[in-house]
PAROKOL-469436 format. One record per residue (C-alpha): residue in three letters; z, y, x. Coordinates in Angstrom, 1 decimal. Last residue first. Example, Ala and Ser with C-alpha at 12.3 -4.5 7.8 and 13.67 -1.06 7.14 Angstrom:
<rs>
<rogu: SER	zz: 7.1	yy: -1.1	xx: 13.7>
<rogu: ALA	zz: 7.8	yy: -4.5	xx: 12.3>
</rs>
This chain:
<rs>
<rogu: LYS	zz: 70.1	yy: 69.3	xx: 178.9>
<rogu: ARG	zz: 72.5	yy: 72.0	xx: 177.7>
<rogu: SER	zz: 75.8	yy: 70.2	xx: 178.3>
<rogu: ASP	zz: 78.8	yy: 71.8	xx: 176.6>
<rogu: THR	zz: 82.3	yy: 71.8	xx: 178.0>
<rogu: LYS	zz: 82.5	yy: 75.6	xx: 178.4>
<rogu: PHE	zz: 85.7	yy: 75.9	xx: 176.3>
<rogu: LEU	zz: 84.1	yy: 78.1	xx: 173.6>
<rogu: ILE	zz: 80.7	yy: 76.4	xx: 173.8>
<rogu: ASP	zz: 82.3	yy: 72.9	xx: 173.5>
<rogu: LEU	zz: 84.5	yy: 74.2	xx: 170.7>
<rogu: TRP	zz: 81.4	yy: 75.6	xx: 168.9>
<rogu: PRO	zz: 79.1	yy: 72.6	xx: 169.1>
<rogu: LEU	zz: 80.1	yy: 71.1	xx: 165.6>
<rogu: LEU	zz: 79.8	yy: 67.4	xx: 165.1>
<rogu: PHE	zz: 82.5	yy: 65.7	xx: 167.2>
<rogu: GLY	zz: 83.0	yy: 67.9	xx: 170.3>
<rogu: LEU	zz: 83.2	yy: 66.6	xx: 173.8>
<rogu: ASN	zz: 79.7	yy: 67.6	xx: 174.8>
<rogu: GLY	zz: 80.2	yy: 67.2	xx: 178.5>
<rogu: LYS	zz: 80.7	yy: 64.0	xx: 180.5>
<rogu: GLY	zz: 79.5	yy: 60.4	xx: 180.9>
<rogu: GLU	zz: 75.9	yy: 61.4	xx: 181.4>
<rogu: LYS	zz: 74.4	yy: 58.8	xx: 179.1>
<rogu: HIS	zz: 77.3	yy: 58.7	xx: 176.7>
<rogu: HIS	zz: 77.4	yy: 62.5	xx: 176.4>
<rogu: MET	zz: 73.6	yy: 62.5	xx: 176.1>
<rogu: SER	zz: 73.9	yy: 60.4	xx: 173.0>
<rogu: HIS	zz: 76.6	yy: 62.7	xx: 171.7>
<rogu: ARG	zz: 74.5	yy: 65.7	xx: 172.0>
<rogu: TYR	zz: 71.4	yy: 64.1	xx: 170.5>
<rogu: SER	zz: 73.4	yy: 63.1	xx: 167.4>
<rogu: PHE	zz: 75.0	yy: 66.6	xx: 167.2>
<rogu: LYS	zz: 71.7	yy: 68.5	xx: 167.1>
<rogu: LEU	zz: 72.3	yy: 69.9	xx: 163.6>
<rogu: VAL	zz: 74.6	yy: 72.7	xx: 164.9>
<rogu: HIS	zz: 72.0	yy: 73.8	xx: 167.5>
<rogu: ASP	zz: 73.5	yy: 73.6	xx: 171.0>
<rogu: PRO	zz: 70.8	yy: 71.2	xx: 172.2>
<rogu: LYS	zz: 67.9	yy: 73.4	xx: 171.0>
<rogu: ASN	zz: 66.0	yy: 72.3	xx: 168.0>
<rogu: LYS	zz: 62.6	yy: 70.6	xx: 167.9>
<rogu: SER	zz: 64.0	yy: 67.1	xx: 168.2>
<rogu: PHE	zz: 66.0	yy: 67.4	xx: 165.1>
<rogu: PHE	zz: 66.8	yy: 63.7	xx: 164.2>
<rogu: ASP	zz: 67.2	yy: 62.6	xx: 167.8>
<rogu: TYR	zz: 68.2	yy: 58.9	xx: 167.6>
<rogu: ASN	zz: 70.8	yy: 57.1	xx: 169.7>
<rogu: CYS	zz: 72.7	yy: 55.6	xx: 166.7>
<rogu: HIS	zz: 76.0	yy: 56.8	xx: 168.2>
<rogu: GLY	zz: 76.3	yy: 60.3	xx: 166.7>
<rogu: LEU	zz: 74.7	yy: 59.4	xx: 163.4>
<rogu: LEU	zz: 77.2	yy: 56.5	xx: 163.1>
<rogu: ASN	zz: 80.1	yy: 58.8	xx: 164.1>
<rogu: ILE	zz: 79.0	yy: 61.3	xx: 161.4>
<rogu: ILE	zz: 79.0	yy: 58.5	xx: 158.8>
<rogu: LEU	zz: 82.3	yy: 57.2	xx: 160.2>
<rogu: SER	zz: 84.0	yy: 60.6	xx: 160.0>
<rogu: LEU	zz: 82.7	yy: 61.3	xx: 156.5>
<rogu: VAL	zz: 84.2	yy: 58.1	xx: 155.2>
<rogu: PRO	zz: 87.4	yy: 58.4	xx: 157.2>
<rogu: LEU	zz: 88.0	yy: 61.9	xx: 155.9>
<rogu: SER	zz: 86.8	yy: 61.3	xx: 152.3>
<rogu: ILE	zz: 89.7	yy: 59.1	xx: 151.6>
<rogu: ILE	zz: 92.1	yy: 62.0	xx: 152.1>
<rogu: ALA	zz: 90.0	yy: 64.2	xx: 149.8>
<rogu: ALA	zz: 90.1	yy: 61.6	xx: 147.1>
<rogu: ALA	zz: 93.9	yy: 61.3	xx: 147.4>
<rogu: GLN	zz: 94.4	yy: 65.0	xx: 146.9>
<rogu: PHE	zz: 96.3	yy: 66.7	xx: 149.8>
<rogu: PRO	zz: 100.0	yy: 67.0	xx: 149.5>
<rogu: TYR	zz: 100.6	yy: 69.4	xx: 152.5>
<rogu: ILE	zz: 102.4	yy: 69.6	xx: 155.8>
<rogu: LEU	zz: 103.1	yy: 66.0	xx: 156.8>
<rogu: LEU	zz: 100.0	yy: 64.4	xx: 155.2>
<rogu: PRO	zz: 97.8	yy: 66.9	xx: 157.1>
<rogu: LEU	zz: 99.7	yy: 66.1	xx: 160.4>
<rogu: LEU	zz: 99.3	yy: 62.3	xx: 160.0>
<rogu: ILE	zz: 95.6	yy: 62.2	xx: 159.1>
<rogu: VAL	zz: 94.2	yy: 62.5	xx: 162.7>
<rogu: THR	zz: 96.6	yy: 59.9	xx: 164.1>
<rogu: GLY	zz: 93.8	yy: 57.3	xx: 164.0>
<rogu: LEU	zz: 92.0	yy: 59.0	xx: 167.0>
<rogu: LEU	zz: 95.1	yy: 58.4	xx: 169.2>
<rogu: PHE	zz: 95.6	yy: 54.8	xx: 168.0>
<rogu: ALA	zz: 91.9	yy: 53.9	xx: 168.5>
<rogu: GLU	zz: 92.0	yy: 55.4	xx: 172.0>
<rogu: ILE	zz: 95.1	yy: 53.3	xx: 172.8>
<rogu: TRP	zz: 93.4	yy: 50.2	xx: 171.5>
<rogu: HIS	zz: 90.4	yy: 50.7	xx: 173.8>
<rogu: PHE	zz: 87.5	yy: 51.7	xx: 171.6>
<rogu: SER	zz: 84.3	yy: 50.5	xx: 169.9>
<rogu: PHE	zz: 84.8	yy: 52.0	xx: 166.5>
<rogu: THR	zz: 81.4	yy: 53.8	xx: 166.3>
<rogu: SER	zz: 79.6	yy: 51.6	xx: 168.9>
<rogu: TYR	zz: 77.9	yy: 49.2	xx: 166.4>
<rogu: VAL	zz: 75.1	yy: 51.7	xx: 165.5>
<rogu: THR	zz: 74.3	yy: 51.7	xx: 169.2>
<rogu: PRO	zz: 75.3	yy: 53.8	xx: 172.2>
<rogu: GLU	zz: 73.3	yy: 53.8	xx: 175.5>
<rogu: LYS	zz: 76.0	yy: 53.9	xx: 178.1>
<rogu: SER	zz: 78.0	yy: 51.7	xx: 175.9>
<rogu: HIS	zz: 80.7	yy: 51.0	xx: 178.5>
<rogu: HIS	zz: 81.7	yy: 54.5	xx: 177.7>
<rogu: HIS	zz: 83.9	yy: 53.3	xx: 174.8>
<rogu: VAL	zz: 85.8	yy: 51.0	xx: 177.2>
<rogu: TRP	zz: 85.8	yy: 53.6	xx: 179.9>
<rogu: HIS	zz: 88.1	yy: 55.7	xx: 177.7>
<rogu: VAL	zz: 91.2	yy: 53.8	xx: 178.5>
<rogu: GLN	zz: 92.2	yy: 53.3	xx: 182.2>
<rogu: LYS	zz: 89.6	yy: 55.1	xx: 184.2>
<rogu: ILE	zz: 88.8	yy: 57.8	xx: 181.6>
<rogu: MET	zz: 92.5	yy: 58.2	xx: 180.8>
<rogu: PHE	zz: 93.6	yy: 58.7	xx: 184.4>
<rogu: ARG	zz: 91.0	yy: 61.3	xx: 185.4>
<rogu: THR	zz: 91.1	yy: 63.3	xx: 182.2>
<rogu: HIS	zz: 88.2	yy: 62.6	xx: 179.8>
<rogu: LEU	zz: 90.5	yy: 60.9	xx: 177.2>
<rogu: LEU	zz: 92.5	yy: 64.1	xx: 176.9>
<rogu: SER	zz: 89.4	yy: 66.1	xx: 176.2>
<rogu: HIS	zz: 88.4	yy: 63.5	xx: 173.5>
<rogu: VAL	zz: 91.9	yy: 63.8	xx: 171.9>
<rogu: ALA	zz: 91.7	yy: 67.6	xx: 171.7>
<rogu: TYR	zz: 88.0	yy: 67.6	xx: 170.6>
<rogu: PHE	zz: 88.8	yy: 64.9	xx: 168.0>
<rogu: HIS	zz: 91.8	yy: 66.8	xx: 166.6>
<rogu: VAL	zz: 89.9	yy: 70.1	xx: 166.4>
<rogu: GLU	zz: 86.9	yy: 68.6	xx: 164.6>
<rogu: ASN	zz: 89.1	yy: 66.5	xx: 162.4>
<rogu: TRP	zz: 90.9	yy: 69.7	xx: 161.3>
<rogu: LEU	zz: 87.6	yy: 71.2	xx: 160.4>
<rogu: PHE	zz: 86.7	yy: 68.2	xx: 158.2>
<rogu: LEU	zz: 90.2	yy: 68.2	xx: 156.7>
<rogu: LEU	zz: 89.7	yy: 71.8	xx: 155.7>
<rogu: ALA	zz: 86.3	yy: 71.2	xx: 154.2>
<rogu: VAL	zz: 87.6	yy: 68.2	xx: 152.2>
<rogu: GLN	zz: 90.5	yy: 70.3	xx: 151.0>
<rogu: PRO	zz: 88.0	yy: 73.1	xx: 150.1>
<rogu: VAL	zz: 86.0	yy: 70.7	xx: 147.9>
<rogu: PHE	zz: 89.0	yy: 68.8	xx: 146.3>
<rogu: TRP	zz: 90.5	yy: 72.1	xx: 145.1>
<rogu: TRP	zz: 88.1	yy: 71.9	xx: 142.2>
<rogu: ASN	zz: 90.2	yy: 69.3	xx: 140.5>
<rogu: PHE	zz: 91.6	yy: 65.8	xx: 141.0>
<rogu: GLY	zz: 95.3	yy: 64.9	xx: 140.8>
<rogu: TYR	zz: 96.8	yy: 62.0	xx: 142.7>
<rogu: SER	zz: 98.5	yy: 64.3	xx: 145.2>
<rogu: ILE	zz: 99.8	yy: 62.6	xx: 148.4>
<rogu: GLN	zz: 103.0	yy: 63.4	xx: 150.2>
<rogu: PHE	zz: 104.4	yy: 62.4	xx: 153.6>
<rogu: TRP	zz: 108.0	yy: 62.5	xx: 154.9>
<rogu: GLY	zz: 109.4	yy: 61.3	xx: 151.6>
<rogu: HIS	zz: 110.8	yy: 58.0	xx: 153.0>
<rogu: ALA	zz: 108.4	yy: 55.8	xx: 151.1>
<rogu: LEU	zz: 105.5	yy: 58.1	xx: 151.9>
<rogu: GLY	zz: 106.2	yy: 58.0	xx: 155.6>
<rogu: GLN	zz: 106.7	yy: 54.3	xx: 155.5>
<rogu: GLN	zz: 103.4	yy: 53.8	xx: 153.9>
<rogu: ILE	zz: 101.7	yy: 56.1	xx: 156.4>
<rogu: ALA	zz: 103.3	yy: 54.2	xx: 159.3>
<rogu: ILE	zz: 102.1	yy: 50.9	xx: 157.7>
<rogu: GLY	zz: 98.6	yy: 52.4	xx: 157.6>
<rogu: GLN	zz: 98.9	yy: 52.8	xx: 161.3>
<rogu: LEU	zz: 98.8	yy: 49.1	xx: 161.6>
<rogu: SER	zz: 95.5	yy: 49.0	xx: 159.7>
<rogu: PHE	zz: 94.1	yy: 51.6	xx: 162.1>
<rogu: VAL	zz: 95.1	yy: 49.3	xx: 165.0>
<rogu: PHE	zz: 93.4	yy: 46.3	xx: 163.4>
<rogu: ILE	zz: 90.3	yy: 48.4	xx: 162.7>
<rogu: SER	zz: 90.3	yy: 49.2	xx: 166.4>
<rogu: ARG	zz: 90.4	yy: 45.5	xx: 167.3>
<rogu: MET	zz: 87.5	yy: 44.9	xx: 164.9>
<rogu: SER	zz: 85.5	yy: 47.7	xx: 166.7>
<rogu: GLN	zz: 86.2	yy: 46.1	xx: 170.0>
<rogu: TRP	zz: 84.7	yy: 42.8	xx: 168.8>
<rogu: ILE	zz: 81.7	yy: 44.6	xx: 167.3>
<rogu: GLU	zz: 81.1	yy: 46.6	xx: 170.5>
<rogu: LYS	zz: 81.3	yy: 43.4	xx: 172.6>
<rogu: ARG	zz: 78.7	yy: 41.7	xx: 170.4>
<rogu: GLN	zz: 76.5	yy: 44.8	xx: 170.7>
<rogu: GLN	zz: 76.8	yy: 44.9	xx: 174.5>
<rogu: GLY	zz: 75.9	yy: 41.2	xx: 175.0>
<rogu: PRO	zz: 73.1	yy: 42.1	xx: 177.4>
<rogu: ARG	zz: 73.3	yy: 45.8	xx: 178.1>
<rogu: VAL	zz: 71.4	yy: 48.3	xx: 176.0>
<rogu: PHE	zz: 69.2	yy: 50.1	xx: 178.4>
<rogu: HIS	zz: 66.7	yy: 52.3	xx: 176.6>
<rogu: ASN	zz: 66.4	yy: 55.7	xx: 178.1>
<rogu: ASP	zz: 65.7	yy: 59.0	xx: 176.4>
<rogu: VAL	zz: 66.9	yy: 59.5	xx: 172.9>
<rogu: GLN	zz: 65.3	yy: 57.4	xx: 170.2>
<rogu: HIS	zz: 62.4	yy: 58.7	xx: 168.1>
<rogu: LEU	zz: 61.9	yy: 59.0	xx: 164.4>
<rogu: GLY	zz: 58.1	yy: 58.8	xx: 163.7>
<rogu: HIS	zz: 58.3	yy: 58.7	xx: 159.9>
<rogu: TYR	zz: 57.2	yy: 55.2	xx: 158.9>
<rogu: LYS	zz: 58.6	yy: 52.9	xx: 161.6>
<rogu: GLU	zz: 61.4	yy: 55.0	xx: 163.0>
<rogu: LEU	zz: 62.5	yy: 56.2	xx: 159.6>
<rogu: TYR	zz: 62.6	yy: 52.6	xx: 158.3>
<rogu: ARG	zz: 64.4	yy: 51.4	xx: 161.4>
<rogu: PHE	zz: 66.9	yy: 54.2	xx: 161.0>
<rogu: LEU	zz: 67.5	yy: 53.4	xx: 157.3>
<rogu: TYR	zz: 67.9	yy: 49.7	xx: 158.1>
<rogu: LEU	zz: 70.6	yy: 50.2	xx: 160.7>
<rogu: GLY	zz: 72.3	yy: 53.1	xx: 158.8>
<rogu: ILE	zz: 72.8	yy: 50.9	xx: 155.7>
<rogu: PHE	zz: 74.1	yy: 48.1	xx: 157.9>
<rogu: THR	zz: 76.5	yy: 50.3	xx: 159.8>
<rogu: ILE	zz: 77.7	yy: 52.1	xx: 156.6>
<rogu: GLY	zz: 78.6	yy: 48.9	xx: 154.9>
<rogu: TRP	zz: 80.0	yy: 47.1	xx: 158.0>
<rogu: TYR	zz: 82.3	yy: 49.9	xx: 159.1>
<rogu: LEU	zz: 83.4	yy: 51.1	xx: 155.6>
<rogu: ILE	zz: 84.0	yy: 47.6	xx: 154.2>
<rogu: ASN	zz: 85.9	yy: 46.7	xx: 157.3>
<rogu: PHE	zz: 87.9	yy: 49.9	xx: 157.1>
<rogu: PHE	zz: 88.9	yy: 49.3	xx: 153.5>
<rogu: ILE	zz: 89.8	yy: 45.6	xx: 154.0>
<rogu: PHE	zz: 92.1	yy: 46.3	xx: 156.9>
<rogu: MET	zz: 93.6	yy: 49.3	xx: 155.2>
<rogu: ALA	zz: 94.3	yy: 47.4	xx: 152.1>
<rogu: ILE	zz: 95.9	yy: 44.5	xx: 154.0>
<rogu: PHE	zz: 98.1	yy: 46.7	xx: 156.2>
<rogu: ALA	zz: 99.2	yy: 48.9	xx: 153.3>
<rogu: HIS	zz: 100.0	yy: 46.0	xx: 151.1>
<rogu: TYR	zz: 102.0	yy: 44.5	xx: 154.0>
<rogu: TRP	zz: 104.0	yy: 47.7	xx: 154.3>
<rogu: THR	zz: 104.8	yy: 47.8	xx: 150.6>
<rogu: GLU	zz: 103.9	yy: 50.0	xx: 147.6>
<rogu: PHE	zz: 101.4	yy: 52.1	xx: 149.7>
<rogu: THR	zz: 98.3	yy: 50.1	xx: 148.7>
<rogu: TRP	zz: 99.5	yy: 49.5	xx: 145.1>
<rogu: ARG	zz: 100.0	yy: 53.3	xx: 144.6>
<rogu: MET	zz: 96.6	yy: 54.0	xx: 146.2>
<rogu: ILE	zz: 94.8	yy: 51.4	xx: 144.0>
<rogu: ILE	zz: 96.4	yy: 52.7	xx: 140.8>
<rogu: GLU	zz: 95.7	yy: 56.3	xx: 141.7>
<rogu: LEU	zz: 92.1	yy: 55.5	xx: 142.4>
<rogu: MET	zz: 91.7	yy: 53.8	xx: 139.0>
</rs>
């Protein structure tokens, strides 16, 4: 079934655009609403606490949703680039499924960490923070709707994460699909503004949701995605 869907998706450029648009919308709205109700349940019945201040701006969530839809449009356009790459033999995808799926998912996850840190560091240069990344940082207190709330240039840069893997190795289709799914789940946890491991120190590997909330509040530091190690290595971590 997956092979049939993927082959249809990349048969033509407009199939690629339509399929990507539907896929990312299902992903965004599905994971967002599941997270929204799960966090409220944990807050009500298990004492889950939000991080620090509470100053969601009037109209912020509506703006985040609009900007997320724009980002999904950009991701969908990038699907056309993937379709063209496959059509011309530049990219390859394997439709097999075996035990290599697990190490491939792990490898793509680690690549995503490196790619995100590099792009995020670029976005925090003086020019990019003023012209591009300020859109995402308008959400000084992030919400579950902040995950794709980007300037279109930032959406494009982050969307390039899959291109290098497709160029160098025929990853399994299921492993490729796992990348945006895991990415959005982690992004949701990073932007939900809850501290799931309040007893742990800020540099603890499981403290990523707190680290990213503080990144939005302070506007700097904690540039990594989930893992703290690149921030520690390059001294961009914030220990507050």
